[in-house]
C-alpha positions in Angstrom: 38.4 13.9 27.2 36.4 12.9 24.1 33.8 15.4 23.0 31.1 15.0 20.4 31.9 16.8 17.2 29.5 19.2 15.5 31.4 19.4 12.2 30.9 21.8 9.4 31.9 19.1 6.9 29.1 18.3 4.5 26.4 16.1 6.1 24.3 14.1 3.7 22.0 11.2 3.9 24.5 8.5 2.8 26.1 5.5 4.4 29.2 6.1 6.5 31.7 4.6 4.0 30.4 6.8 1.2 30.4 9.9 3.4 34.0 9.2 4.4 35.1 8.8 0.8 33.5 12.0 -0.3 34.8 14.0 2.7 38.2 12.4 3.2 40.3 15.4 2.6 38.3 17.5 5.1 38.3 14.7 7.7 42.1 14.3 7.4 42.6 18.1 7.8 40.4 18.3 10.9 41.0 14.9 12.6 44.4 13.8 11.3 46.1 11.4 13.7 42.9 10.6 15.6 40.2 7.9 15.5 36.7 8.9 14.4 33.2 7.5 14.7 31.0 8.1 11.7 27.3 7.4 11.7 25.2 7.0 8.6 23.6 10.4 7.7 25.4 12.3 10.5 29.1 12.3 9.6 31.7 12.4 12.4 30.0 12.2 15.8 33.0 11.6 18.0 36.8 11.8 17.7 39.6 11.0 20.0 42.8 9.0 20.6 41.2 5.9 22.3 39.1 3.6 20.0 37.8 1.7 23.0 36.4 4.9 24.7 34.9 5.9 21.3 33.2 2.5 21.0 31.7 2.8 24.5 30.4 6.4 23.7 28.9 5.3 20.4 27.1 2.4 21.9 25.5 4.6 24.6 24.6 7.6 22.3 23.6 5.6 19.2 22.4 2.1 20.5 20.8 0.9 17.3 23.4 2.3 14.8 26.2 0.5 13.1 29.0 3.1 13.4 32.1 3.2 11.2 35.3 3.4 13.3 38.3 4.7 11.4 41.8 5.9 12.2 42.4 9.1 10.2 45.9 9.4 8.8 47.9 12.5 9.6 48.1 14.9 6.7 51.9 14.6 6.6 51.6 10.8 6.2 49.6 11.4 3.0 52.0 14.0 1.8 54.9 11.5 2.0 52.8 8.9 0.1 52.1 11.3 -2.7 55.8 12.4 -3.0 57.1 8.8 -3.0 54.8 7.4 -5.6 
């Protein structure tokens, strides 16, 4: 089941891409391996393993918004990328 997320990660009035860039490490640590939906000014509003279900939920809950859907890499994937350089 996909549940709305009330995240403790910083929530600022900024667009979703900027928010993700500024909070990337926290998002990876909390949502690694999942898909997330980010809404401007709200941060992560949903997370789960099915992007189609997330899209349906986002349309219903935030009908006028343009959400950002992103697959969050697992922390171990980033660790390998840093080591390999």
